[in-house]
C-alpha positions as CSV (number, residue, x, y, z in Angstrom):
1,M,98.1,109.4,74.8
2,T,100.2,107.6,72.2
3,H,98.8,104.5,70.7
4,V,100.8,101.9,69.1
5,P,99.4,100.5,65.8
6,Q,98.8,97.0,65.0
7,I,101.4,95.1,62.7
8,K,100.5,92.6,60.4
9,I,102.3,89.2,59.8
10,P,101.8,86.7,56.9
11,A,100.0,83.6,58.2
12,T,97.8,80.7,57.2
13,Y,95.1,79.3,59.3
14,M,94.8,75.6,58.7
15,R,93.1,72.4,59.9
16,G,95.4,69.3,60.2
17,G,93.6,66.0,61.3
18,T,91.3,67.0,64.1
19,S,93.3,70.1,65.2
20,K,93.7,73.5,63.7
21,G,96.4,76.2,64.2
22,V,98.1,79.3,62.9
23,F,101.0,78.5,60.6
24,F,103.9,80.8,59.9
25,S,106.9,80.7,57.8
26,L,109.9,81.6,59.9
27,R,111.1,84.2,57.5
28,D,107.8,86.1,57.8
29,L,108.0,86.6,61.5
30,P,109.3,89.8,63.0
31,E,113.1,89.5,63.5
32,R,112.9,89.3,67.3
33,A,110.5,86.5,67.0
34,Q,112.6,84.5,64.6
35,V,114.5,83.0,67.5
36,P,113.3,81.1,70.6
37,G,112.6,83.3,73.6
38,A,110.2,85.6,75.4
39,A,109.4,87.7,72.3
40,R,108.3,84.7,70.3
41,D,106.2,83.4,73.0
42,A,104.6,86.8,73.6
43,L,103.7,87.1,69.9
44,L,102.2,83.7,69.7
45,L,100.1,84.2,72.9
46,R,98.8,87.4,71.5
47,V,98.0,85.8,68.1
48,I,96.1,83.0,69.9
49,G,94.4,85.4,72.4
50,S,96.0,83.9,75.6
51,P,96.0,84.2,78.6
52,D,92.2,84.4,78.5
53,L,90.5,84.2,81.8
54,Y,87.2,84.0,80.2
55,G,88.3,80.8,78.4
56,K,86.8,82.0,75.1
57,H,89.8,83.4,73.0
58,T,87.3,86.1,71.8
59,D,90.3,88.5,71.1
60,G,92.5,86.1,69.2
61,M,92.8,83.2,66.8
62,G,92.5,80.4,69.3
63,G,89.6,78.1,69.6
64,A,89.7,77.8,73.5
65,T,90.4,74.0,73.3
66,S,93.7,72.2,73.2
67,S,92.9,71.2,69.7
68,T,92.5,74.8,68.3
69,S,94.9,76.7,70.4
70,K,98.0,75.9,68.3
71,T,100.9,77.5,66.4
72,V,103.4,76.1,63.9
73,I,106.6,77.7,62.5
74,V,108.0,76.2,59.3
75,A,111.3,76.9,57.6
76,K,113.7,75.4,55.0
77,S,115.4,72.5,56.7
78,A,119.0,72.8,58.2
79,Q,119.0,69.1,58.6
80,P,120.4,66.8,55.7
81,D,117.8,64.9,53.6
82,H,115.0,67.0,54.9
83,D,112.8,69.5,53.1
84,V,111.6,71.7,56.1
85,D,111.9,72.0,59.9
86,Y,108.7,72.0,61.7
87,L,108.3,73.7,65.2
88,F,105.1,73.3,67.1
89,G,103.8,75.5,70.0
90,Q,100.9,74.5,72.1
91,V,99.4,77.7,73.6
92,A,97.9,77.5,77.1
93,I,94.4,79.0,77.1
94,D,94.4,80.7,80.7
95,K,98.0,80.9,81.3
96,P,100.8,83.1,79.6
97,Y,102.7,80.0,78.5
98,V,103.7,78.3,75.3
99,D,104.7,74.6,75.6
100,W,107.4,73.6,73.2
101,S,107.9,70.1,74.8
102,G,106.2,68.0,72.2
103,N,104.7,67.6,68.8
104,C,101.4,67.8,67.3
105,G,100.5,64.7,65.2
106,N,97.4,66.1,63.7
107,L,98.9,69.4,62.4
108,S,101.9,67.3,61.1
109,A,99.5,66.4,58.4
110,A,99.2,70.0,57.3
111,V,103.0,70.9,57.5
112,G,103.8,69.2,54.0
113,S,100.9,71.1,52.3
114,F,101.8,74.3,54.0
115,A,105.5,73.9,52.9
116,I,104.6,73.2,49.3
117,S,102.2,76.2,49.0
118,A,104.8,78.4,50.8
119,G,107.6,77.6,48.3
120,L,109.6,75.8,50.8
121,V,109.7,72.6,48.7
122,D,111.8,72.5,45.6
123,A,109.4,73.4,42.7
124,S,111.1,70.7,40.5
125,R,109.9,67.9,42.8
126,I,106.3,68.8,42.4
127,P,104.5,66.9,39.7
128,Q,101.6,68.1,37.7
129,N,99.6,65.2,39.1
130,G,100.7,62.6,41.7
131,V,102.1,62.6,45.2
132,V,105.0,64.6,46.7
133,T,106.9,63.1,49.6
134,V,107.8,65.9,52.0
135,R,110.5,65.1,54.6
136,I,109.9,67.1,57.7
137,W,112.3,67.5,60.5
138,Q,110.2,67.8,63.7
139,A,112.1,70.2,65.8
140,N,110.6,69.8,69.1
141,I,111.4,66.2,69.4
142,S,114.2,65.8,66.7
143,K,112.3,63.2,64.7
144,T,111.6,62.7,61.0
145,I,108.1,62.8,59.7
146,I,107.3,61.8,56.1
147,A,104.1,63.2,54.5
148,H,102.7,62.0,51.3
149,V,100.8,65.0,49.8
150,P,98.5,64.6,46.8
151,I,98.9,67.1,43.9
152,T,96.4,67.9,41.4
153,D,97.0,70.3,38.4
154,G,100.4,71.4,39.9
155,A,98.7,72.4,43.3
156,V,98.1,70.7,46.6
157,Q,94.9,68.7,46.5
158,E,92.8,69.4,49.6
159,T,89.4,68.3,48.6
160,G,88.5,64.6,48.4
161,D,86.4,61.8,49.7
162,F,88.6,60.7,52.7
163,E,86.5,60.7,55.9
164,L,88.2,61.1,59.4
165,D,86.1,60.8,62.5
166,G,86.2,64.0,64.4
167,V,86.3,66.1,61.3
168,T,82.9,67.2,59.8
169,F,83.6,67.2,56.1
170,P,85.7,64.8,53.8
171,A,89.0,65.9,52.3
172,A,92.0,64.5,50.5
173,E,94.0,61.8,52.4
174,V,97.4,62.6,53.5
175,Q,99.4,59.5,54.7
176,I,101.8,60.4,57.4
177,E,104.8,58.1,58.6
178,F,106.4,58.9,62.0
179,M,109.8,57.4,61.6
180,N,111.5,55.9,64.7
181,P,108.9,57.6,67.0
182,A,110.4,56.6,70.2
183,A,110.7,60.0,71.9
184,E,114.3,61.0,73.0
185,E,113.2,62.9,76.2
186,E,115.6,64.4,78.5
187,G,115.9,62.3,81.7
188,A,114.5,59.3,80.0
189,A,117.8,58.2,78.3
190,G,116.0,57.8,75.1
191,S,114.3,54.7,76.1
192,M,110.8,53.8,74.7
193,F,109.9,52.5,78.1
194,P,111.6,54.8,80.6
195,T,111.1,52.6,83.6
196,G,112.3,49.5,81.9
197,N,109.0,47.8,82.2
198,L,106.0,47.2,79.9
199,V,103.7,47.6,82.8
200,D,104.5,49.3,86.1
201,D,102.5,49.9,89.4
202,L,102.0,53.7,89.4
203,E,101.5,55.0,92.9
204,V,99.7,58.3,93.0
205,P,99.3,59.8,96.5
206,G,95.8,60.6,97.4
207,V,94.5,58.8,94.4
208,G,95.5,55.2,94.3
209,T,97.9,52.8,92.8
210,F,97.3,51.8,89.2
211,K,98.7,49.5,86.5
212,A,100.3,51.7,83.9
213,T,102.1,51.4,80.6
214,M,104.5,54.5,80.3
215,I,105.8,54.9,76.9
216,N,107.9,57.4,74.9
217,A,106.6,57.2,71.3
218,G,105.0,59.9,69.4
219,I,104.5,61.7,72.6
220,P,105.1,60.6,76.1
221,T,101.9,58.8,77.1
222,I,100.7,57.1,80.4
223,F,98.2,54.4,79.6
224,I,95.9,53.0,82.5
225,N,92.9,50.6,82.6
226,A,89.6,52.4,82.4
227,Q,88.1,50.0,84.9
228,E,90.7,50.7,87.4
229,I,89.7,54.4,87.5
230,G,86.0,53.9,87.5
231,Y,85.2,54.2,83.8
232,N,84.3,51.8,80.9
233,G,86.1,53.4,78.1
234,T,82.9,54.6,76.3
235,E,82.9,57.9,77.8
236,L,82.4,61.1,75.7
237,Q,83.7,64.6,76.7
238,D,81.0,65.8,79.0
239,A,81.4,62.7,81.3
240,I,84.9,63.8,82.1
241,N,85.2,67.5,81.3
242,G,82.2,68.5,83.4
243,D,83.6,66.7,86.5
244,A,86.1,68.8,88.4
245,D,87.1,66.0,90.6
246,A,87.8,63.7,87.7
247,L,89.9,66.3,86.0
248,L,91.9,66.8,89.2
249,K,92.4,63.1,89.5
250,F,93.8,62.8,85.9
251,E,96.1,65.7,86.3
252,T,97.6,64.2,89.7
253,I,98.1,60.9,87.8
254,R,99.8,62.9,84.8
255,T,102.0,64.9,87.0
256,H,103.2,61.7,89.2
257,G,103.5,59.8,86.0
258,A,105.8,62.6,84.4
259,V,108.1,62.3,87.5
260,R,108.1,58.4,87.3
261,M,109.0,58.7,83.5
262,G,111.9,60.9,84.2
263,L,110.5,63.7,82.1
264,V,110.6,66.1,85.1
265,K,112.4,66.3,88.3
266,N,109.3,67.2,90.6
267,I,105.7,67.6,90.6
268,Q,106.0,71.5,90.5
269,E,107.9,71.3,87.2
270,A,105.1,68.7,85.9
271,V,102.3,71.2,86.6
272,Q,104.0,73.7,84.4
273,R,104.6,71.3,81.5
274,Q,101.0,70.8,80.4
275,H,101.5,69.4,77.0
276,T,103.3,66.3,78.0
277,P,103.0,63.6,79.1
278,K,99.4,62.6,78.0
279,V,97.2,60.4,80.0
280,A,94.9,58.0,78.4
281,F,92.7,55.1,79.6
282,V,92.0,51.9,77.6
283,S,89.4,49.0,77.6
284,G,88.2,46.3,75.5
285,P,85.8,46.9,72.5
286,A,82.2,47.8,73.3
287,D,79.2,49.4,71.7
288,Y,78.7,53.3,72.1
289,I,77.4,56.2,70.5
290,S,79.9,58.7,69.4
291,S,79.8,62.5,69.9
292,S,78.4,63.0,66.2
293,G,75.6,60.4,67.0
294,K,77.2,57.7,65.0
295,Q,76.7,54.2,66.3
296,V,80.2,52.5,67.0
297,K,79.8,48.7,67.4
298,A,82.1,46.5,69.4
299,G,83.2,44.7,66.2
300,D,84.3,48.0,64.7
301,A,87.2,48.5,66.9
302,D,90.0,46.3,68.6
303,L,90.0,48.5,71.7
304,L,88.7,51.7,73.0
305,V,91.0,54.7,74.1
306,R,90.2,58.1,75.8
307,A,92.9,60.6,76.2
308,L,93.4,63.8,77.9
309,S,95.2,66.9,76.4
310,M,95.9,70.1,78.3
311,G,93.8,69.0,81.2
312,K,90.6,68.1,79.2
313,L,89.3,64.9,77.5
314,H,90.1,65.2,73.8
315,H,87.2,65.1,71.4
316,A,88.9,62.6,69.1
317,M,92.4,61.6,69.4
318,M,95.7,63.5,69.3
319,G,97.9,62.4,66.4
320,T,100.9,61.9,68.6
321,A,98.8,60.0,71.0
322,A,97.6,57.7,68.2
323,V,101.3,57.0,67.4
324,A,101.8,55.8,71.0
325,I,98.7,53.7,70.8
326,G,99.9,52.0,67.6
327,T,103.4,51.4,69.1
328,A,102.1,50.2,72.4
329,A,99.6,47.8,70.7
330,A,102.4,46.4,68.5
331,I,104.3,45.3,71.7
332,P,102.9,42.2,73.5
333,G,102.1,42.7,77.1
334,T,101.5,46.5,77.2
335,L,98.2,47.6,78.6
336,V,97.1,48.9,75.2
337,N,98.2,45.5,73.5
338,L,96.3,43.5,76.2
339,A,93.1,45.7,75.7
340,A,93.2,44.9,72.1
341,G,93.2,41.1,72.7
342,G,97.0,40.6,73.1
343,G,99.4,38.9,70.6
344,D,101.4,40.2,67.6
345,R,99.8,43.1,65.9
346,E,101.0,45.5,63.2
347,A,97.9,47.6,63.2
348,V,94.9,48.4,65.4
349,I,91.6,50.2,65.0
350,F,90.6,52.0,68.2
351,G,87.6,53.7,69.2
352,H,87.7,57.4,70.5
353,P,84.9,59.8,71.3
354,S,84.4,60.8,67.7
355,G,84.5,57.4,66.1
356,T,87.4,55.2,65.1
357,L,91.0,55.4,63.7
358,R,93.4,52.9,62.2
359,V,97.1,53.1,63.0
360,G,99.9,50.9,62.2
361,A,103.4,50.3,63.7
362,E,106.4,48.1,63.0
363,A,107.9,46.9,66.3
364,T,110.9,44.6,66.8
365,Q,112.8,43.4,69.8
366,V,116.6,43.5,69.8
367,D,118.7,42.3,72.9
368,G,115.6,42.7,75.0
369,E,115.0,46.3,73.9
370,W,111.9,47.2,71.8
371,T,112.2,49.5,68.9
372,V,109.8,50.9,66.3
373,D,110.8,51.7,62.8
374,K,107.8,53.7,62.0
375,A,104.0,54.4,62.8
376,I,101.7,55.1,60.0
377,M,98.1,56.7,59.8
378,S,96.1,58.7,57.4
379,R,94.9,62.2,58.2
380,S,93.7,65.2,55.9
381,A,94.5,68.9,55.9
382,R,92.9,72.0,54.5
383,V,93.7,75.8,54.4
384,L,91.0,77.8,56.1
385,M,92.2,81.2,55.6
386,E,95.3,82.8,54.6
387,G,96.6,86.4,54.5
388,W,97.9,88.5,57.6
389,V,97.2,88.1,61.3
390,R,97.4,91.4,63.3
391,V,98.6,92.1,66.7
392,P,99.2,95.3,68.7
393,G,102.9,96.4,68.0
394,D,103.8,96.5,71.7
395,A,102.4,93.0,72.3
396,F,105.9,91.2,72.1
């Protein structure tokens, strides 16, 4: 019997924000995987170890959660005034599917660092000590992200004392700006509020009718009030992820919301598109104990938010959903803004299962239409391992 040997591909395993993933330079991928298509998807599935019906990713680099089953492809940018193009692939755990429909805001924090270390940013722009501004073209959603990457002794600084709730150890702070974050989703006419309303009545057959703010910013997100669905906003992962009925309810809300937002044509299409939209529930501030055991006081946050990603409650907050939170909070009358106390806001601190996060946004209303110039937050990033990832030669 003939056995096909493994091949090895240069790769870097990185943490960005509260996520981690396998990063590739486009030029390092096998030729048939350098273009979108079945070969690329099959390769990334095998790298991560999906589909894994055991749900463990034992035979791959994935971490068997939505936060740790991610892939990134970076290349010198084809766009004017940008340094690199950044393409994100969310790999399903138990299905043979890579979702390219949205960005990962957390891993966005690692793209600039990776690009510098991989030689994709002009060396003349890198100081001996200081900060490099890396202009990133987010290819999934055709948006600009600006990363401010600290440099020490001519190299990316990764260690530091910046603490990020949801990440165990401190690291260097990386400030990220999401420019004009209102998503231009097919079928949504590029509108921040695709229904034309700040708040809608979202009817979900078999579940109920809920007040909902549906927004395209950072990533398409459906916000609902925690109390309307039987929660108080202080829940941790086990309260949701251990309840099959709750997960089914949230998925049903998500799929019907996707159709209402114009992201998909029907429920069946929404079921296949797992990465977007997100569903989040909001409430006013309250005391709770975070997943690390840290006490979060009501006075520590303006509001509480819990969000689901790839069918599970996230252990902290997706970076792109944080952009949606900051954007919605800046617009008076949205459910997010009202949960935070209403009024004009340029920034909010929100509580999530792992602690708190501050996110800012600059919103303006012109001729009745809301726009946001940028959303800003701080994350951190670190290389965990670099070298080669190996996959069977006949895997793609």
